[in-house]
Short mmCIF file of the C-alpha atoms (twelve columns), coordinates in Angstrom:
data_MODEL
# 
_entry.id   MODEL 
# 
loop_
_atom_site.group_PDB 
_atom_site.id 
_atom_site.type_symbol 
_atom_site.label_atom_id 
_atom_site.label_alt_id 
_atom_site.label_comp_id 
_atom_site.label_asym_id 
_atom_site.label_seq_id 
_atom_site.Cartn_x 
_atom_site.Cartn_y 
_atom_site.Cartn_z 
_atom_site.pdbx_PDB_model_num 
ATOM 1   C CA . UNK A 1   -18.446 -3.177  -5.457  1 
ATOM 2   C CA . UNK A 2   -15.710 -4.151  -7.930  1 
ATOM 3   C CA . UNK A 3   -12.382 -2.364  -7.763  1 
ATOM 4   C CA . UNK A 4   -10.287 -4.120  -10.427 1 
ATOM 5   C CA . UNK A 5   -10.739 -1.293  -12.926 1 
ATOM 6   C CA . UNK A 6   -10.714 1.470   -10.321 1 
ATOM 7   C CA . UNK A 7   -8.050  4.105   -9.904  1 
ATOM 8   C CA . UNK A 8   -7.407  2.737   -6.383  1 
ATOM 9   C CA . UNK A 9   -6.634  -0.731  -7.688  1 
ATOM 10  C CA . UNK A 10  -4.500  0.555   -10.563 1 
ATOM 11  C CA . UNK A 11  -2.497  2.823   -8.269  1 
ATOM 12  C CA . UNK A 12  -2.062  0.058   -5.688  1 
ATOM 13  C CA . UNK A 13  -0.826  -2.315  -8.388  1 
ATOM 14  C CA . UNK A 14  1.699   0.202   -9.720  1 
ATOM 15  C CA . UNK A 15  2.735   0.937   -6.131  1 
ATOM 16  C CA . UNK A 16  3.297   -2.794  -5.521  1 
ATOM 17  C CA . UNK A 17  5.620   -2.895  -8.523  1 
ATOM 18  C CA . UNK A 18  7.603   -0.004  -7.041  1 
ATOM 19  C CA . UNK A 19  7.742   -1.775  -3.696  1 
ATOM 20  C CA . UNK A 20  9.021   -5.008  -5.277  1 
ATOM 21  C CA . UNK A 21  11.725  -3.032  -7.086  1 
ATOM 22  C CA . UNK A 22  12.636  -1.199  -3.872  1 
ATOM 23  C CA . UNK A 23  12.870  -4.549  -2.096  1 
ATOM 24  C CA . UNK A 24  15.215  -5.909  -4.769  1 
ATOM 25  C CA . UNK A 25  17.389  -2.788  -4.492  1 
ATOM 26  C CA . UNK A 26  17.468  -2.882  -0.689  1 
ATOM 27  C CA . UNK A 27  18.391  -6.544  -0.497  1 
ATOM 28  C CA . UNK A 28  20.933  -6.602  -3.339  1 
ATOM 29  C CA . UNK A 29  22.571  -3.175  -3.073  1 
ATOM 30  C CA . UNK A 30  22.097  -2.285  0.594   1 
ATOM 31  C CA . UNK A 31  22.106  -5.812  2.065   1 
ATOM 32  C CA . UNK A 32  19.083  -4.867  4.180   1 
ATOM 33  C CA . UNK A 33  16.756  -7.813  4.708   1 
ATOM 34  C CA . UNK A 34  14.563  -7.193  7.763   1 
ATOM 35  C CA . UNK A 35  12.817  -3.856  7.225   1 
ATOM 36  C CA . UNK A 36  12.690  -4.374  3.470   1 
ATOM 37  C CA . UNK A 37  10.815  -7.656  3.972   1 
ATOM 38  C CA . UNK A 38  8.243   -5.834  6.103   1 
ATOM 39  C CA . UNK A 39  7.973   -3.163  3.408   1 
ATOM 40  C CA . UNK A 40  7.476   -5.833  0.744   1 
ATOM 41  C CA . UNK A 41  4.761   -7.564  2.758   1 
ATOM 42  C CA . UNK A 42  2.739   -4.459  3.619   1 
ATOM 43  C CA . UNK A 43  3.305   -2.611  0.348   1 
ATOM 44  C CA . UNK A 44  2.121   -5.473  -1.831  1 
ATOM 45  C CA . UNK A 45  -0.727  -6.350  0.522   1 
ATOM 46  C CA . UNK A 46  -2.572  -3.132  -0.348  1 
ATOM 47  C CA . UNK A 47  -3.357  -4.239  -3.892  1 
ATOM 48  C CA . UNK A 48  -3.934  -7.838  -2.852  1 
ATOM 49  C CA . UNK A 49  -6.620  -6.736  -0.412  1 
ATOM 50  C CA . UNK A 50  -8.239  -4.554  -3.062  1 
ATOM 51  C CA . UNK A 51  -8.271  -7.584  -5.363  1 
ATOM 52  C CA . UNK A 52  -10.023 -9.514  -2.609  1 
ATOM 53  C CA . UNK A 53  -12.476 -6.633  -2.151  1 
ATOM 54  C CA . UNK A 54  -13.362 -7.074  -5.798  1 
ATOM 55  C CA . UNK A 55  -14.687 -10.529 -4.946  1 
ATOM 56  C CA . UNK A 56  -16.506 -9.409  -1.822  1 
ATOM 57  C CA . UNK A 57  -19.746 -11.223 -1.088  1 
ATOM 58  C CA . UNK A 58  -21.270 -8.347  0.857   1 
ATOM 59  C CA . UNK A 59  -20.864 -4.632  1.493   1 
ATOM 60  C CA . UNK A 60  -19.412 -5.480  4.928   1 
ATOM 61  C CA . UNK A 61  -16.876 -7.852  3.352   1 
ATOM 62  C CA . UNK A 62  -15.954 -5.177  0.809   1 
ATOM 63  C CA . UNK A 63  -15.527 -2.532  3.511   1 
ATOM 64  C CA . UNK A 64  -13.445 -4.913  5.620   1 
ATOM 65  C CA . UNK A 65  -11.000 -5.599  2.754   1 
ATOM 66  C CA . UNK A 66  -10.657 -1.920  1.903   1 
ATOM 67  C CA . UNK A 67  -10.087 -1.226  5.603   1 
ATOM 68  C CA . UNK A 68  -7.263  -3.772  5.692   1 
ATOM 69  C CA . UNK A 69  -5.739  -2.206  2.563   1 
ATOM 70  C CA . UNK A 70  -5.909  1.205   4.275   1 
ATOM 71  C CA . UNK A 71  -4.140  -0.142  7.358   1 
ATOM 72  C CA . UNK A 72  -1.470  -1.776  5.178   1 
ATOM 73  C CA . UNK A 73  -0.693  1.492   3.371   1 
ATOM 74  C CA . UNK A 74  -0.328  3.191   6.769   1 
ATOM 75  C CA . UNK A 75  2.106   0.471   7.850   1 
ATOM 76  C CA . UNK A 76  4.004   0.840   4.583   1 
ATOM 77  C CA . UNK A 77  4.462   4.558   5.260   1 
ATOM 78  C CA . UNK A 78  5.956   3.654   8.648   1 
ATOM 79  C CA . UNK A 79  8.525   1.287   7.083   1 
ATOM 80  C CA . UNK A 80  9.402   3.895   4.452   1 
ATOM 81  C CA . UNK A 81  10.039  6.477   7.178   1 
ATOM 82  C CA . UNK A 82  12.195  4.016   9.077   1 
ATOM 83  C CA . UNK A 83  14.218  3.188   5.962   1 
ATOM 84  C CA . UNK A 84  14.762  6.897   5.308   1 
ATOM 85  C CA . UNK A 85  15.694  7.724   8.889   1 
ATOM 86  C CA . UNK A 86  18.205  4.860   9.033   1 
ATOM 87  C CA . UNK A 87  19.856  5.885   5.768   1 
ATOM 88  C CA . UNK A 88  18.752  2.975   3.601   1 
ATOM 89  C CA . UNK A 89  16.826  5.202   1.187   1 
ATOM 90  C CA . UNK A 90  17.458  8.799   0.229   1 
ATOM 91  C CA . UNK A 91  15.172  11.678  1.131   1 
ATOM 92  C CA . UNK A 92  14.339  12.075  -2.565  1 
ATOM 93  C CA . UNK A 93  13.356  8.410   -2.954  1 
ATOM 94  C CA . UNK A 94  11.377  8.558   0.258   1 
ATOM 95  C CA . UNK A 95  9.435   11.644  -0.804  1 
ATOM 96  C CA . UNK A 96  8.590   10.139  -4.180  1 
ATOM 97  C CA . UNK A 97  7.286   6.819   -2.914  1 
ATOM 98  C CA . UNK A 98  5.697   8.276   0.214   1 
ATOM 99  C CA . UNK A 99  3.736   10.765  -1.903  1 
ATOM 100 C CA . UNK A 100 2.340   7.810   -3.835  1 
ATOM 101 C CA . UNK A 101 1.475   6.022   -0.591  1 
ATOM 102 C CA . UNK A 102 -0.234  9.137   0.733   1 
ATOM 103 C CA . UNK A 103 -2.317  9.456   -2.435  1 
ATOM 104 C CA . UNK A 104 -3.438  5.819   -2.157  1 
ATOM 105 C CA . UNK A 105 -4.195  6.349   1.523   1 
ATOM 106 C CA . UNK A 106 -6.500  9.276   0.735   1 
ATOM 107 C CA . UNK A 107 -8.307  7.339   -1.992  1 
ATOM 108 C CA . UNK A 108 -8.860  4.360   0.309   1 
ATOM 109 C CA . UNK A 109 -10.057 6.598   3.127   1 
ATOM 110 C CA . UNK A 110 -12.590 8.207   0.771   1 
ATOM 111 C CA . UNK A 111 -13.825 4.759   -0.325  1 
ATOM 112 C CA . UNK A 112 -14.189 3.691   3.297   1 
ATOM 113 C CA . UNK A 113 -15.994 6.870   4.234   1 
ATOM 114 C CA . UNK A 114 -18.449 6.407   1.349   1 
ATOM 115 C CA . UNK A 115 -19.085 2.702   1.938   1 
ATOM 116 C CA . UNK A 116 -19.623 3.143   5.649   1 
ATOM 117 C CA . UNK A 117 -22.074 5.974   5.065   1 
ATOM 118 C CA . UNK A 118 -24.082 3.665   2.843   1 
ATOM 119 C CA . UNK A 119 -24.497 1.034   5.563   1 
# 
């Protein structure tokens, strides 16, 4: 059940670093504090939930944590779209980070699909 060495965990961790850097840019350069805080919370929560899944005590617990991570990446994509559509991030930046979010989303969905089929 462990995910700490998985591609999902590694990608989520690297994504969290990007999100933290985006947050710093948005707050310092753009003086945007509300949406960027939401982005920071949801974008870093993906990896945190995968870390918790690594310590799951049951298959159901594992699946629950991965499910939360999946929901958090979906929320993150929403905040990224909102930041793009309100002019806080460029189309190019949006496409780059959203592609990463979409890749993580697909990986998490595949994990969920496989774990739920096993139950």
